[in-house]
C-alpha positions in Angstrom: 0.0 0.0 0.0 2.8 2.5 0.8 4.5 1.6 -2.5 1.2 2.6 -4.3 1.0 5.9 -2.4 4.6 6.7 -3.2 4.1 6.0 -6.9 0.9 8.1 -7.0 2.7 11.0 -5.2 5.6 10.8 -7.7 3.3 10.9 -10.8 3.1 14.5 -12.1 1.1 13.9 -15.3 -2.2 15.0 -13.7 -0.6 18.2 -12.4 0.3 19.3 -15.9 -3.3 18.8 -17.1 -4.6 20.8 -14.1 -2.1 23.6 -14.8 -3.3 23.8 -18.5 -6.9 23.8 -17.3 -6.2 26.7 -14.9 -4.4 28.6 -17.6 -7.3 28.1 -20.0 -9.8 29.2 -17.3 -7.9 32.4 -16.6 -7.6 33.2 -20.3 -11.3 32.7 -20.7 -12.0 34.9 -17.7 -9.8 37.6 -19.0 -11.6 37.5 -22.4 -15.1 37.7 -20.7 -14.0 40.5 -18.5 -12.7 42.6 -21.5 -15.7 42.0 -23.9 -17.9 44.9 -22.7 -15.0 47.3 -23.1 -14.2 46.0 -26.6 -17.9 46.1 -27.6 -18.2 49.8 -26.4 -15.0 50.8 -28.3 -16.0 49.0 -31.5 -19.5 50.6 -31.3 -17.9 54.0 -31.0 -15.5 53.4 -33.9 -18.3 52.1 -36.2 -20.6 54.9 -35.1 -18.0 57.4 -36.2 -17.4 55.7 -39.5 -21.2 55.7 -40.1 -21.4 59.4 -39.4 -18.5 60.2 -41.7 -19.9 58.1 -44.5 -23.3 59.7 -44.1 -21.7 63.2 -44.3 -19.6 62.2 -47.3 -22.7 60.8 -49.1 -24.6 64.1 -48.4 -21.7 66.1 -49.7 -21.4 64.0 -52.9 -25.1 64.5 -53.7 -24.7 68.3 -53.7 
C-alpha cells in the first residue's frame, strides 16, 4: 500500500493537465472581462465611421 502511495505522489502527469486547465480558465475569464469594453470601443468606432460616410454621401449629392 505504501508503494502505491509513493508511486501516486511521484506521478506528475495529472498536475500538468490541471495547470493547463487553470491557464485556459484564466484566459477565458480575461476575455469575458474585457468583452464589454471591446464592444463599447467598437461601437464608437463604427458609429464614427457611419457618421463620416453619411456626411460624405450628403456632400457627394450636392
